[in-house]
PyMOL Python script that loads the backbone (N, CA, C, O; Angstrom):
from pymol import cmd

cmd.read_pdbstr("""\
ATOM      1  N   MET A   1       0.825  -1.195   0.000  1.00  0.00           N
ATOM      2  CA  MET A   1       0.000   0.000   0.000  1.00  0.00           C
ATOM      3  C   MET A   1       0.865   1.252   0.000  1.00  0.00           C
ATOM      4  O   MET A   1       0.530   2.240  -0.654  1.00  0.00           O
ATOM      5  N   GLN A   2       1.968   1.215   0.726  1.00  0.00           N
ATOM      6  CA  GLN A   2       2.878   2.357   0.817  1.00  0.00           C
ATOM      7  C   GLN A   2       3.461   2.701  -0.559  1.00  0.00           C
ATOM      8  O   GLN A   2       3.589   3.873  -0.913  1.00  0.00           O
ATOM      9  N   ILE A   3       3.809   1.672  -1.323  1.00  0.00           N
ATOM     10  CA  ILE A   3       4.384   1.892  -2.658  1.00  0.00           C
ATOM     11  C   ILE A   3       3.344   2.519  -3.586  1.00  0.00           C
ATOM     12  O   ILE A   3       3.683   3.357  -4.421  1.00  0.00           O
ATOM     13  N   SER A   4       2.097   2.121  -3.445  1.00  0.00           N
ATOM     14  CA  SER A   4       1.036   2.685  -4.281  1.00  0.00           C
ATOM     15  C   SER A   4       0.873   4.174  -4.035  1.00  0.00           C
ATOM     16  O   SER A   4       0.653   4.936  -4.976  1.00  0.00           O
ATOM     17  N   ILE A   5       0.977   4.593  -2.798  1.00  0.00           N
ATOM     18  CA  ILE A   5       0.833   6.017  -2.458  1.00  0.00           C
ATOM     19  C   ILE A   5       2.012   6.808  -3.020  1.00  0.00           C
ATOM     20  O   ILE A   5       1.828   7.908  -3.540  1.00  0.00           O
ATOM     21  N   ILE A   6       3.207   6.262  -2.919  1.00  0.00           N
ATOM     22  CA  ILE A   6       4.389   6.936  -3.474  1.00  0.00           C
ATOM     23  C   ILE A   6       4.265   7.044  -4.990  1.00  0.00           C
ATOM     24  O   ILE A   6       4.550   8.098  -5.560  1.00  0.00           O
ATOM     25  N   LEU A   7       3.846   5.972  -5.644  1.00  0.00           N
ATOM     26  CA  LEU A   7       3.668   5.971  -7.094  1.00  0.00           C
ATOM     27  C   LEU A   7       2.615   6.979  -7.528  1.00  0.00           C
ATOM     28  O   LEU A   7       2.795   7.677  -8.525  1.00  0.00           O
ATOM     29  N   LEU A   8       1.541   7.056  -6.800  1.00  0.00           N
ATOM     30  CA  LEU A   8       0.480   8.018  -7.108  1.00  0.00           C
ATOM     31  C   LEU A   8       1.007   9.450  -7.000  1.00  0.00           C
ATOM     32  O   LEU A   8       0.673  10.295  -7.830  1.00  0.00           O
ATOM     33  N   GLY A   9       1.811   9.722  -6.002  1.00  0.00           N
ATOM     34  CA  GLY A   9       2.409  11.050  -5.857  1.00  0.00           C
ATOM     35  C   GLY A   9       3.305  11.400  -7.034  1.00  0.00           C
ATOM     36  O   GLY A   9       3.267  12.525  -7.532  1.00  0.00           O
ATOM     37  N   LYS A  10       4.109  10.445  -7.479  1.00  0.00           N
ATOM     38  CA  LYS A  10       4.990  10.675  -8.627  1.00  0.00           C
ATOM     39  C   LYS A  10       4.177  10.912  -9.902  1.00  0.00           C
ATOM     40  O   LYS A  10       4.511  11.792 -10.696  1.00  0.00           O
ATOM     41  N   LEU A  11       3.118  10.135 -10.096  1.00  0.00           N
ATOM     42  CA  LEU A  11       2.273  10.316 -11.274  1.00  0.00           C
ATOM     43  C   LEU A  11       1.609  11.687 -11.276  1.00  0.00           C
ATOM     44  O   LEU A  11       1.506  12.327 -12.323  1.00  0.00           O
ATOM     45  N   ILE A  12       1.167  12.133 -10.127  1.00  0.00           N
ATOM     46  CA  ILE A  12       0.566  13.467 -10.027  1.00  0.00           C
ATOM     47  C   ILE A  12       1.592  14.531 -10.388  1.00  0.00           C
ATOM     48  O   ILE A  12       1.265  15.488 -11.089  1.00  0.00           O
ATOM     49  N   ASN A  13       2.826  14.378  -9.922  1.00  0.00           N
ATOM     50  CA  ASN A  13       3.886  15.327 -10.269  1.00  0.00           C
ATOM     51  C   ASN A  13       4.123  15.375 -11.777  1.00  0.00           C
ATOM     52  O   ASN A  13       4.264  16.458 -12.346  1.00  0.00           O
ATOM     53  N   PHE A  14       4.166  14.223 -12.424  1.00  0.00           N
ATOM     54  CA  PHE A  14       4.400  14.182 -13.864  1.00  0.00           C
ATOM     55  C   PHE A  14       3.254  14.833 -14.628  1.00  0.00           C
ATOM     56  O   PHE A  14       3.487  15.549 -15.601  1.00  0.00           O
ATOM     57  N   PHE A  15       2.009  14.589 -14.193  1.00  0.00           N
ATOM     58  CA  PHE A  15       0.870  15.206 -14.864  1.00  0.00           C
ATOM     59  C   PHE A  15       0.846  16.716 -14.651  1.00  0.00           C
ATOM     60  O   PHE A  15       0.398  17.452 -15.530  1.00  0.00           O
ATOM     61  N   ILE A  16       1.311  17.181 -13.517  1.00  0.00           N
ATOM     62  CA  ILE A  16       1.411  18.630 -13.288  1.00  0.00           C
ATOM     63  C   ILE A  16       2.438  19.232 -14.243  1.00  0.00           C
ATOM     64  O   ILE A  16       2.213  20.314 -14.785  1.00  0.00           O
ATOM     65  N   MET A  17       3.560  18.548 -14.456  1.00  0.00           N
ATOM     66  CA  MET A  17       4.560  19.045 -15.403  1.00  0.00           C
ATOM     67  C   MET A  17       3.993  19.107 -16.820  1.00  0.00           C
ATOM     68  O   MET A  17       4.244  20.065 -17.550  1.00  0.00           O
ATOM     69  N   ILE A  18       3.234  18.090 -17.205  1.00  0.00           N
ATOM     70  CA  ILE A  18       2.612  18.075 -18.529  1.00  0.00           C
ATOM     71  C   ILE A  18       1.619  19.223 -18.656  1.00  0.00           C
ATOM     72  O   ILE A  18       1.592  19.909 -19.678  1.00  0.00           O
ATOM     73  N   LEU A  19       0.815  19.434 -17.640  1.00  0.00           N
ATOM     74  CA  LEU A  19      -0.187  20.500 -17.655  1.00  0.00           C
ATOM     75  C   LEU A  19       0.475  21.875 -17.738  1.00  0.00           C
ATOM     76  O   LEU A  19       0.006  22.743 -18.473  1.00  0.00           O
ATOM     77  N   LEU A  20       1.556  22.078 -16.994  1.00  0.00           N
ATOM     78  CA  LEU A  20       2.259  23.360 -17.048  1.00  0.00           C
ATOM     79  C   LEU A  20       2.845  23.614 -18.436  1.00  0.00           C
ATOM     80  O   LEU A  20       2.787  24.740 -18.929  1.00  0.00           O
ATOM     81  N   GLY A  21       3.393  22.610 -19.055  1.00  0.00           N
ATOM     82  CA  GLY A  21       3.905  22.762 -20.413  1.00  0.00           C
ATOM     83  C   GLY A  21       2.804  23.113 -21.393  1.00  0.00           C
ATOM     84  O   GLY A  21       2.992  23.961 -22.266  1.00  0.00           O
ATOM     85  N   PHE A  22       1.668  22.476 -21.256  1.00  0.00           N
ATOM     86  CA  PHE A  22       0.517  22.753 -22.116  1.00  0.00           C
ATOM     87  C   PHE A  22       0.046  24.194 -21.945  1.00  0.00           C
ATOM     88  O   PHE A  22      -0.247  24.874 -22.929  1.00  0.00           O
ATOM     89  N   ILE A  23      -0.026  24.655 -20.713  1.00  0.00           N
ATOM     90  CA  ILE A  23      -0.464  26.026 -20.432  1.00  0.00           C
ATOM     91  C   ILE A  23       0.542  27.042 -20.980  1.00  0.00           C
ATOM     92  O   ILE A  23       0.146  28.051 -21.562  1.00  0.00           O
ATOM     93  N   LEU A  24       1.833  26.781 -20.798  1.00  0.00           N
ATOM     94  CA  LEU A  24       2.854  27.713 -21.288  1.00  0.00           C
ATOM     95  C   LEU A  24       2.808  27.876 -22.804  1.00  0.00           C
ATOM     96  O   LEU A  24       3.012  28.980 -23.310  1.00  0.00           O
ATOM     97  N   VAL A  25       2.547  26.808 -23.526  1.00  0.00           N
ATOM     98  CA  VAL A  25       2.461  26.900 -24.981  1.00  0.00           C
ATOM     99  C   VAL A  25       1.167  27.602 -25.390  1.00  0.00           C
ATOM    100  O   VAL A  25       1.176  28.415 -26.315  1.00  0.00           O
ATOM    101  N   ASN A  26       0.068  27.306 -24.724  1.00  0.00           N
ATOM    102  CA  ASN A  26      -1.201  27.938 -25.081  1.00  0.00           C
ATOM    103  C   ASN A  26      -1.230  29.424 -24.764  1.00  0.00           C
ATOM    104  O   ASN A  26      -1.917  30.177 -25.454  1.00  0.00           O
ATOM    105  N   LYS A  27      -0.517  29.863 -23.759  1.00  0.00           N
ATOM    106  CA  LYS A  27      -0.458  31.288 -23.396  1.00  0.00           C
ATOM    107  C   LYS A  27       0.617  32.023 -24.184  1.00  0.00           C
ATOM    108  O   LYS A  27       0.871  33.203 -23.940  1.00  0.00           O
ATOM    109  N   ASN A  28       1.252  31.328 -25.130  1.00  0.00           N
ATOM    110  CA  ASN A  28       2.313  31.880 -25.985  1.00  0.00           C
ATOM    111  C   ASN A  28       3.519  32.373 -25.201  1.00  0.00           C
ATOM    112  O   ASN A  28       4.220  33.279 -25.653  1.00  0.00           O
ATOM    113  N   ILE A  29       3.769  31.798 -24.045  1.00  0.00           N
ATOM    114  CA  ILE A  29       4.985  32.089 -23.290  1.00  0.00           C
ATOM    115  C   ILE A  29       6.145  31.320 -23.912  1.00  0.00           C
ATOM    116  O   ILE A  29       7.267  31.820 -23.995  1.00  0.00           O
ATOM    117  N   LEU A  30       5.859  30.114 -24.340  1.00  0.00           N
ATOM    118  CA  LEU A  30       6.845  29.298 -25.063  1.00  0.00           C
ATOM    119  C   LEU A  30       6.288  28.955 -26.433  1.00  0.00           C
ATOM    120  O   LEU A  30       5.075  28.894 -26.630  1.00  0.00           O
ATOM    121  N   LYS A  31       7.197  28.732 -27.377  1.00  0.00           N
ATOM    122  CA  LYS A  31       6.794  28.320 -28.715  1.00  0.00           C
ATOM    123  C   LYS A  31       6.886  26.799 -28.817  1.00  0.00           C
ATOM    124  O   LYS A  31       7.602  26.151 -28.053  1.00  0.00           O
ATOM    125  N   SER A  32       6.163  26.257 -29.753  1.00  0.00           N
ATOM    126  CA  SER A  32       6.217  24.814 -29.978  1.00  0.00           C
ATOM    127  C   SER A  32       7.614  24.369 -30.391  1.00  0.00           C
ATOM    128  O   SER A  32       8.007  23.235 -30.118  1.00  0.00           O
ATOM    129  N   SER A  33       8.366  25.247 -31.046  1.00  0.00           N
ATOM    130  CA  SER A  33       9.707  24.884 -31.491  1.00  0.00           C
ATOM    131  C   SER A  33      10.682  24.744 -30.322  1.00  0.00           C
ATOM    132  O   SER A  33      11.745  24.143 -30.478  1.00  0.00           O
ATOM    133  N   ASP A  34      10.338  25.286 -29.159  1.00  0.00           N
ATOM    134  CA  ASP A  34      11.183  25.151 -27.977  1.00  0.00           C
ATOM    135  C   ASP A  34      11.070  23.770 -27.334  1.00  0.00           C
ATOM    136  O   ASP A  34      11.788  23.466 -26.382  1.00  0.00           O
ATOM    137  N   SER A  35      10.185  22.948 -27.845  1.00  0.00           N
ATOM    138  CA  SER A  35       9.902  21.667 -27.196  1.00  0.00           C
ATOM    139  C   SER A  35      11.118  20.736 -27.191  1.00  0.00           C
ATOM    140  O   SER A  35      11.308  19.981 -26.238  1.00  0.00           O
ATOM    141  N   ARG A  36      11.937  20.778 -28.235  1.00  0.00           N
ATOM    142  CA  ARG A  36      13.109  19.885 -28.273  1.00  0.00           C
ATOM    143  C   ARG A  36      14.087  20.226 -27.157  1.00  0.00           C
ATOM    144  O   ARG A  36      14.588  19.331 -26.477  1.00  0.00           O
ATOM    145  N   ILE A  37      14.359  21.495 -26.965  1.00  0.00           N
ATOM    146  CA  ILE A  37      15.283  21.915 -25.916  1.00  0.00           C
ATOM    147  C   ILE A  37      14.717  21.559 -24.542  1.00  0.00           C
ATOM    148  O   ILE A  37      15.428  21.057 -23.672  1.00  0.00           O
ATOM    149  N   LEU A  38      13.428  21.829 -24.367  1.00  0.00           N
ATOM    150  CA  LEU A  38      12.809  21.528 -23.073  1.00  0.00           C
ATOM    151  C   LEU A  38      12.775  20.033 -22.790  1.00  0.00           C
ATOM    152  O   LEU A  38      12.965  19.612 -21.649  1.00  0.00           O
ATOM    153  N   SER A  39      12.530  19.212 -23.841  1.00  0.00           N
ATOM    154  CA  SER A  39      12.514  17.775 -23.592  1.00  0.00           C
ATOM    155  C   SER A  39      13.866  17.250 -23.192  1.00  0.00           C
ATOM    156  O   SER A  39      13.960  16.351 -22.356  1.00  0.00           O
ATOM    157  N   ILE A  40      14.924  17.796 -23.777  1.00  0.00           N
ATOM    158  CA  ILE A  40      16.275  17.373 -23.395  1.00  0.00           C
ATOM    159  C   ILE A  40      16.551  17.740 -21.938  1.00  0.00           C
ATOM    160  O   ILE A  40      17.110  16.939 -21.189  1.00  0.00           O
ATOM    161  N   ILE A  41      16.160  18.948 -21.540  1.00  0.00           N
ATOM    162  CA  ILE A  41      16.357  19.378 -20.153  1.00  0.00           C
ATOM    163  C   ILE A  41      15.568  18.495 -19.195  1.00  0.00           C
ATOM    164  O   ILE A  41      16.078  18.087 -18.151  1.00  0.00           O
ATOM    165  N   VAL A  42      14.325  18.204 -19.556  1.00  0.00           N
ATOM    166  CA  VAL A  42      13.481  17.395 -18.670  1.00  0.00           C
ATOM    167  C   VAL A  42      14.014  15.972 -18.558  1.00  0.00           C
ATOM    168  O   VAL A  42      14.084  15.419 -17.460  1.00  0.00           O
ATOM    169  N   VAL A  43      14.388  15.379 -19.682  1.00  0.00           N
ATOM    170  CA  VAL A  43      14.831  13.975 -19.656  1.00  0.00           C
ATOM    171  C   VAL A  43      16.127  13.815 -18.871  1.00  0.00           C
ATOM    172  O   VAL A  43      16.267  12.869 -18.096  1.00  0.00           O
ATOM    173  N   TYR A  44      17.070  14.721 -19.059  1.00  0.00           N
ATOM    174  CA  TYR A  44      18.385  14.550 -18.451  1.00  0.00           C
ATOM    175  C   TYR A  44      18.561  15.227 -17.098  1.00  0.00           C
ATOM    176  O   TYR A  44      19.504  14.906 -16.375  1.00  0.00           O
ATOM    177  N   LEU A  45      17.675  16.159 -16.736  1.00  0.00           N
ATOM    178  CA  LEU A  45      17.871  16.882 -15.492  1.00  0.00           C
ATOM    179  C   LEU A  45      16.691  16.729 -14.529  1.00  0.00           C
ATOM    180  O   LEU A  45      16.873  16.366 -13.367  1.00  0.00           O
ATOM    181  N   VAL A  46      15.505  17.004 -15.014  1.00  0.00           N
ATOM    182  CA  VAL A  46      14.344  17.036 -14.124  1.00  0.00           C
ATOM    183  C   VAL A  46      13.887  15.628 -13.726  1.00  0.00           C
ATOM    184  O   VAL A  46      13.627  15.367 -12.551  1.00  0.00           O
ATOM    185  N   MET A  47      13.792  14.735 -14.692  1.00  0.00           N
ATOM    186  CA  MET A  47      13.280  13.393 -14.388  1.00  0.00           C
ATOM    187  C   MET A  47      14.146  12.620 -13.396  1.00  0.00           C
ATOM    188  O   MET A  47      13.597  11.991 -12.492  1.00  0.00           O
ATOM    189  N   PRO A  48      15.481  12.636 -13.523  1.00  0.00           N
ATOM    190  CA  PRO A  48      16.266  11.954 -12.495  1.00  0.00           C
ATOM    191  C   PRO A  48      16.078  12.554 -11.095  1.00  0.00           C
ATOM    192  O   PRO A  48      16.050  11.842 -10.091  1.00  0.00           O
ATOM    193  N   CYS A  49      15.951  13.886 -11.064  1.00  0.00           N
ATOM    194  CA  CYS A  49      15.714  14.526  -9.763  1.00  0.00           C
ATOM    195  C   CYS A  49      14.351  14.136  -9.200  1.00  0.00           C
ATOM    196  O   CYS A  49      14.208  13.935  -7.994  1.00  0.00           O
ATOM    197  N   ALA A  50      13.348  14.028 -10.077  1.00  0.00           N
ATOM    198  CA  ALA A  50      12.016  13.648  -9.620  1.00  0.00           C
ATOM    199  C   ALA A  50      11.982  12.193  -9.152  1.00  0.00           C
ATOM    200  O   ALA A  50      11.272  11.864  -8.202  1.00  0.00           O
ATOM    201  N   ILE A  51      12.737  11.333  -9.808  1.00  0.00           N
ATOM    202  CA  ILE A  51      12.767   9.926  -9.417  1.00  0.00           C
ATOM    203  C   ILE A  51      13.480   9.768  -8.073  1.00  0.00           C
ATOM    204  O   ILE A  51      13.029   9.011  -7.212  1.00  0.00           O
ATOM    205  N   ILE A  52      14.591  10.481  -7.896  1.00  0.00           N
ATOM    206  CA  ILE A  52      15.336  10.370  -6.646  1.00  0.00           C
ATOM    207  C   ILE A  52      14.562  10.976  -5.474  1.00  0.00           C
ATOM    208  O   ILE A  52      14.516  10.415  -4.379  1.00  0.00           O
ATOM    209  N   GLY A  53      13.952  12.145  -5.738  1.00  0.00           N
ATOM    210  CA  GLY A  53      13.238  12.869  -4.683  1.00  0.00           C
ATOM    211  C   GLY A  53      11.956  12.253  -4.403  1.00  0.00           C
ATOM    212  O   GLY A  53      11.217  12.730  -3.542  1.00  0.00           O
TER     213      GLY A  53
END
""", "prot")
cmd.dss("prot")
cmd.show_as("cartoon", "prot")
cmd.util.cbc("prot")
cmd.orient("prot")
């Protein structure tokens, strides 16, 4: 049961990141062409930190 709660917390964090990216593109704060740079940053920097934390 403890693992399920931890997993649920991680999934919520990932969905919040997805939602924030969606909002930033829709509000024209970021362009769609910036997605490659952001994905590299997320894959190599943010995701390992999120998994460890």
